[in-house]
N, C-alpha and C positions, 0 to 999 in steps of 0.2 A: 607787386600787386597780386600776381597769380599765387604766390606762396601764402599771402594773407588769406585769400579766398579758400585755398586748400585747408589751411589751419582752421578757418571758420567752419567749413563743412565738417571737418574731423571732430571739432568741438561739439557741433550740433549732433553728430552721430553718437558720440560718447554720452551726451546728455540724454538722448532718447533711450539708449540702452540702459541707462541708470534708473529709468522709471520702472516701477513694478509692472508685471504683465497683466493682461486682462484676466479677471477672475470671475467666473460664472457665479460663484457663491456670493461675492460682493454685489454683483449686478442683481441677483435675485433678492438680496437683502434690501437694496434700494427700491426695487419694485414692490416688495411687501410693505415698505413704509408708505409708498404712494397710495396703495389700496386702503391702508389703515387711515391715512390722513384724509382721503377722499370721503370715506364714510363718516369720520369725525366732523368734517366740514359740514356735511348735511345734517348731522345731529345738532350742530350749533345753529344752523339755519332754521330748523324746525322749532327750536326753542324761542326764536324771535317772534315778535308780534307780526301779524300778517301784513300790516301796512308797510313793513320794511323789506318784504320779500318780493322780488320782481316776478313777472309772469313765467319766465323760463324756469326759474328755480321751483316755482309752484308745480309746474308740470312734472319736473323730475321727482319731487317729493311724492306726487300722486302715484308714481310707479313703484312705491314701496322699496326704495333704495336701501332703507335701513334694515329691511328684513330679507333682502336678497342674499343668497349664499355667496361666498367670496369668489367662487369660480364664475358665477354669472356677472359679478362686478368686473372681474378681469376681462371677460369677453366684451363688455360694453365700454371699457376704459378707452380704447383707441378712438371711439366716436365722441368722447366728451372732452371738451377743451381743458377743463380744470385737471382731469386725471391724465390725459395724454401728454400735456406739457410737463407734468411731473416725471413722466417716464423717459423723456428725451435724454437726460444725462446718464441714465442707468446703463445704457449699452455703449457709451463712448469709451475710447481707449484712454488709459491712464495718462499717456503722454500729452493728450489734449486737455485733460482735466487739470493736470498739475503743471502746465506750462508756465504760468505766472499767477500773481495774486488776482488779476482781473479776468482770469479764464472763465469763471462762471458768468460774469457780466457779459462777456463777449458771446458765450454760447447761447444765452437767453435773451440777447438784445433784440432780436427780431420778434420774439413773442411778447416781450415786455410782461412776462408772467412771474409773479412772486413765487408760485409753486415750483417753477423750473429752477429758480435760483436757490431755493431752500433744498431742493433735491440734489442740486449740484454740490452745494456745500456739504451735504450729508455724505455723499459718495467720495468727495475729496478727502474728508476726514478718515473714512474707512481705508482708502488706499495709502494715506500717510501713516496710519497705524500699521498697515502691512509692511511698508517699506522700513519702518523703524523697529519692527518686531525681530527679535533675535532668536527666540525659542521655536518659532514656527507654529505655535498653537495659541498665541495670545490674541489672534484675530477672531477667535470663536465668538466672543462677546464684544459688542461695540463699546461697552462701558465696564470697567473693572467691578463696579458695584452691582451689576446685573446678575441675577441668579439664572443662569442659562438652563439648568436642569428643570426648572418649573415652566419656562417660557418656550423651550424648543423641544419638539418630540424626538424620541430616540427610536431608531428603525431596526427591524430584525425580520428574519424569514423572507429575504428577497429571492424570488424565484423567477426563472424565465421559461415560458411555454411557447411552443411553436403553434401558430394559427395556420393550419394547413389549407384552410379555405381561401385565405388571402395572402399567403406567403409572407407573413409578418411575425413579429415576436410580441407576445403579451407579457409585460413585466408587472409583477405584483409584490407587495410588501406589507408589513404590519408596522404600526406606529403606536407607541404609548407615551404618555406625558403630553403636556401642551393642551390647550383648550381652543375651542372654535371661536373664541373672542378675537383671535388674531388671524390674519391671513398667513397660510403656510405654503411656501413654494418647495417643491421636491425637485432637486437638480439631479439629473441622471447622466452618468458618464459611462463610456464603454472602452474596452481594450480588445484588440484582435490578435490572434496568433496564427501563423501560417507554417505548418510543419515542413521541414526541409528533409526530403527523403534521403538525400545523399549523405547527410551527416547525422540523421536520426535524432535531431534535436530541434527545438523551436527557435531557430535562428532569427526568424522574422517576427518580432514582437513590437506592436505599436505602443505609443504612449497613451495614457488615459486622455480621452477627449470628450468634450461636451456633446451630448446627444439631443436632449430636450429638457424642458421643465414643465412640471404639472402643478396646478394650484388646487390644494385641498383634496386631491384624489390620490388614493393609495394604489393606483394602477396606471399603466401607460401602454400605448401601442407604439412599438419601435418599427419603423419602416427603413427601406433602403439598406437591408442587410445583404451582404455579398454571399454568393453561393459557390465560391471558388475554393472549397475545402478549408475555409477559415473558421477558426473557433473563437467565440466571443465570450467575454465576461462583462458583467454589469455591476455597478454600485450606485447607491443613492444617498443623498444627504438632505436633511430637512433644514429649511432656512426661514427665519422670521425677521421682523425689523430689528430684533435685538441681537441677532447673530445667527450662527449655523451650528449644526451638530457635526460630528465627525462622519466620514463616509462609512456606510454599512459594510458588513462582510460581503465580499464579492460572491456572485452567483457561481455555480459550478460551470465548467466550460460547456458551451452550447454551440451547436452547428445546425444550420438548416439542411434538411434532407433534399435531395434532388428529385423533384416531382416527375421528371422524365424517366427515372430509373424504376422499373417495375420488376419485382421478384416473380419468377415463374417456376412452377414445379414441373413444367413440361420440358424445359431446356435442361439438357444433360450437364451436370457439373464435371469438372476435370476428374481424371482417375488417378489412383495411387498417389495421392498427395502425401508427401512425407518429407522428413529432414534428410537431405542427402549427406551433408557434412557440415562441420563448423571449424573455424580457425580461431585459435586463442590469441588475443593481443595481451597487452600488459594487464589491464583490468576490464577488458571488454572482449567480445567475440563477434566474428562475422558468420552469419548463418546462411547456408545455401539450401533453398527449398527446391523440390523436384516434383513434377507431376507428368501425367500423360494426357494426350488430347482426348476429348470425349468422342463418341461415335459420330455425331453430326458436326459439320463444320461450324466454327464460331469466329467472331470478329477478333476477340481478344479475351483477356482475363483480368480480373481485379483481385489483387492480393492486399489484405489488411492484417495488421498485427497490433497488439496492445498488451500492456502489462497491468498489474493490479493498481498501479499508482501513476499511470500516464494516460494521455489521450490516444485515440485511435489514429493510426497512420494507415494510409491506403495509397495504392499506385495502380494504374492501368497499364497492362502490357499487351503488345500486339501478338497475335497468334502466328505471325510470320517469323518468330524467333527460330534460329537453327536448332536450339536445344530448349526443352521445356524446363527451365530452371531460372531461379532468381536469387541473388545474394543480397541480404540485408546486413549492412555494416553496423558496428559499434553498439551491439546489444549488451545490456548489463549482465554480469555473471550471477548476481544475487537476486534476480527477479524471475518470476514465472511468466511465460509468454503464451498467448493464444494466437495462432495463425489461421486465417481463413482465405479460401480461394473460391471465386465464382467465375463461371463462363459468362461472356458478354456477347450480345448480338445487337448491332446498331441497324435499325430498319429505316425506312423512308421517313423524312422529316426529323432526322437525328433523334428518334425515339429509342431509348436504351432499354433492352430487355436483359435481365440477369437471372442466372440460375440460383437455386438455393445453395448456401455455402457448404463447403467441406472443411472441417475444423480439425486441427491437431494442437496439442498442448506440449510445451517444452519447458523443462527446468534443468539448469546445468547440474544441480546437485544430483538429480536422477541419473544424469549421464556419468557423473563421477562415481557414484555408488551404483554400479550396474545391477546389483542384486538386492532384492527386498525379502524380508521375513525368512532369512536363512536359518535352517534348523538342522541340527545333528542329533540323531537318536543315541540312546545309551548303547555302547558296543555290546555285542553278543557273540556267542560261540555257536557255529553252525557247520556241520560236516567237516570238522577238522580245521576250520579257519575262523579267525576273529574278524568280525565285520561291523560296520556302522552305516546307517542310512542317512544320506545327505539330501536335503530338498530345499527349494527356494521358490519364490514367486517370480514368474517371468514378467518383464516389462514389455509393453506392447510396441514392438519395433520390428518391422519386416527386414531390417538390415542384419539382424542376428542370424547367423547361419548355424552355429553350433557353440558348445561350451567346452573349452579345454580345461581339464582338471589334472592337477598333480599334487601328491602329498608325500611327506617324508617326516621321519622322526627328528624332532629338535632336541629332545632330551629323554633318556631312559634310565630307570632305577631298577635295573635287573642285570643278570649275568649274561645277557645276550651278547655274543661276540660280533656277529655280523650286523652291526649298527653303524651307520644309518645309510639308507639309500632311497632314491626317488622312484615313485610309481606314477605312471602317466595313463590318462584315459580321455576319451572323447564321448560326448553325448549330445543329442539334439533335444532331449527331454529336460524337464525342470527338476530332475531327481537323479541320484546315482548311489550305488552301493559300494562304499569303500571296503576294500578287502586287504588281506595280508597284513593285518595289524599285529602288534605285539603287546604283551602285558606290561603294565607299569611304565608306559611310555607316553610322552606328549607329542602330538602330531600337529604339523602345520599344513593346512589345506589351502591351495591356490586355485581360484576359479576365474576364468577369463572368457568373456563373450567374444566370439570371432565374427568380424564383419563390421564392427563399429570403430571408426577412427577416433583415437583419443580416449577410448574407454580405459579406465583404470582397473587393474587386476585387484580382485577382492581376496584378502587373506584372513583366515581365522584359525585358531588352534583349539584342540580338544584333547582330552586325556582318556587313556584306557586303564581301567582299574586292575587290581590283582586278579590272578587266575581264580582264586577261591570265590570272589564276589561277582564274577562274570556270569550273566544269565546264559543258559544252555537251551538250544532248540534242536529237536531231533533226538535220535537214539544214541548218538556218539557223544561221550563225555571226555573232557580233558583229563589227563592223568593226575593233575595237581589237586583235583577235587576228592581224592581218596581220604584225606585227613578231615573227617567229619567234625571233630571237636573244634577246630579252628573255624570251619565253615559255620557251625551252629552258633559260636560265640558272636561273630560279627553279623551274621544274617539275622540274628534276633534283635540287633540294635535298631532303635527307631531311625527313620530317615533324617537327613540333615535339614531339609525343608528351608533352604536359603531363600530369603526375600530381600529386596532392596527397595527402600523408600527414599524420598527426597524432601528437603525443606529448604528454607532460604539460605541456610549455611553450608549444606553439603549433603552427602549420601549417608544413609544409615542402614547397616546390614544387620539382619536378625537370623538366628537359626536355633534349632532345638538343642537342649542340654540333656542328652540321655546317654552320654558316653564317659562320664567322669569316674564310673566305678570300674572301667577297664584300665588295666595297667599299661604303662609304656606307650601311650598314644598322645597325640597332639594335633592341633589344627594348623594348616598352612593356608594363608589367604594371599592370593595373587591377583593383581589387576593389570591388564594390558590395554593399551590404546590401539585401536584398529583404524586403518588397515596396515600401519607401519609396524605393529606388534611391539611397540616400545613399552617395556615394563616399568610402571610407575610405582607400584607397591608390591612388596613381597615380605610377609611377616609371619612368624610362627606364634601361635597362641595356645594358652592352656586349655584343656578340655572343659574347664569350669566357666570359661568365657562364652557368652551367648550373643554378643553384639559388638559392633565395631563402627566407629564414626570416621568418615573421610571428609575433611573440609574441601571446599571447591578450590582453595588455593593450591592444592597438591595435584590437581588434574586440569587439563586444558578444556576449554569450553567447546561445545558442538563437536564432540568426538564420539565414536563408538567405543564402548568399554566392555571388555570381556572379564567378568568377575568370577573367579574360581575359588571355591572352598573345598579343601581336601582333608580327610581324616587319615592320618598316617599312623601305621603300626611299625615303628622303627623306620625302615625305608620302603615299606610296602603301603600302597594306597588302598585303604579298605573301603572308603566311601568318598564320593566326589560329586559336586554339583557346580554347574556353570550357568551364568545368566549374562545375556548380551543386552547392553543398555545403550540407547541412543541418547547421549548426554546433552540435554538442553536445559538451561537454567530456568526458562520461563514455562517449562512443561513439567508438572509434578506427577504425571501418570507414568507408570512403569511399562516400558516396552521391552519384553524379555522373551527368551526361549530357554528351555531347560535341557542341559546336556548331562547324561549319565545320572539322572535323578533316580533315587530309589523309590520315590513316591509316584503314584500313578497320575496325579494332577497337581497343579499349583493352587493352593487355597487363596482365598481373598485375604486382604490385610487384616480386617477386623477379626475374622475367624482365627487366623494364626496367632494374633496377639492374645485372644481369649484362651486358646489351647496352651500357649506359652505360660500364661499366668497360672492355669490349673496345674500344669506340670511342676512349676516351681513350688507351689503350695503343697503338692503331694510329697515332694522330696523333703521339704521342711518338716512336715508332720512325721515322716518316717525317721528322720534324724532325731526328733524329740523322743520318739518311742524307744 
């Protein structure tokens, strides 16, 4: 007997679980039908002769029921027997509605209302359609022959606005399509997210849940919103007696501000807020922030951080910490972050007063490439030495104490016997004068900021031309410049004027053709990837060639490229120009600097192409003559 009862209970549970869940959209569709049928009923009553209308119905008709807006009819519906009895089945659970074939009779037996039974049969059919639906979208229309696009409004521009006076949310949206001949219910759902500081991800995310419904109004006031750092998103669907639309695009994440928190310009913010260090994981990093206490005592600090594609995270920290630092784990390596810190004082009545924020920005790529806008001048001869000026843009970071620099020859095309050795130097400035250079040599320069944990050393190469083409400053001249005929021949040549442009397929190099009449010369094109200095292209070209195409397939994406074009006279470099490119496929603007350029400035692309065309035309005319 006990086993039989257990099996019967288990069977009942399975049967209940097999029923579809309560659906707020189906409930609203049932209610929309009730309002429509209620007005239709009174239209039919008005068309009858007055002798067939009872006194109560006459009083209702004198209230202009047929001209009332749908929202007013909805507000009166609970007080009217005909309308309220129709609404009873709309909010019942599917398990009760679908229990057996006599469910509707049992539900409406006490009222003995025909409107109740009709409404019950209507919602029964909707839930049966839902339970039999396999695609998940076939319940949008109650009948396959209905044209939902004409009878159901489509929603867009759903926005959430905080009502600071009442601590509630005002939700607004736009609707197109549909006509006011039918009652429209707008069903609103919400979802909340609670950031988890320890894991830096939104681990606590609720399911979408019903909030409220509005009738014929494209706005709503949402109450009972939590203020415990939760972020909310809202969505809306339009429902008529024919069916419902899909849910709208969700609103942007929304959070109520804490009214007790007051920003104060009098309260001192923390001092020396900075990034102390960071630890790299497999594909994330742990960031440690550091600060110093303000002059006046405070209760604690609030630290917040956000990236360009995530919500704001915040945490309150007590001022009693032994060290003024905090570690944020699992930050992404490919995102820019903004960190803010505020001082907090909690006064009587738990009123919170906060200072204005101190802000720092951080991007791992800026940490990896520790130098920006690196520039090397054309080498020159001064007081018996060959020198070159090295400069860069400092990044704003108090942790940098100095820059360690060393340079050495990587390759020389001369008869210098004592090659090659390393020179070392230290500077606290953002510039340095490289010295003790040699003619016809390629140099590798290494720059490393001291004081930053994890900073990568930046390496770049440059070339020193032949003695004859090196500029001389001062009264002392090198002995090699005595042969004026060689000097005049190559110094009279036009500059190379190398430029690099980009398109969807690759890089295009252009330069001037003014060297083809000089014998025994050729161009050498070299491209290196930085900072590892891996040579990807090295090719020798005829002096008649003035352009070269490099497809993206031959180079790696998002790399610094050092493009160098040299004019060689046998083994001597007569002219040379280098351009540093930050290779990004989606960026077609050229970021470059000029090394050893014979021209005083880099022309714009359109002007260079114009000069290039004029030059070719001049040579062709001269050949014809």
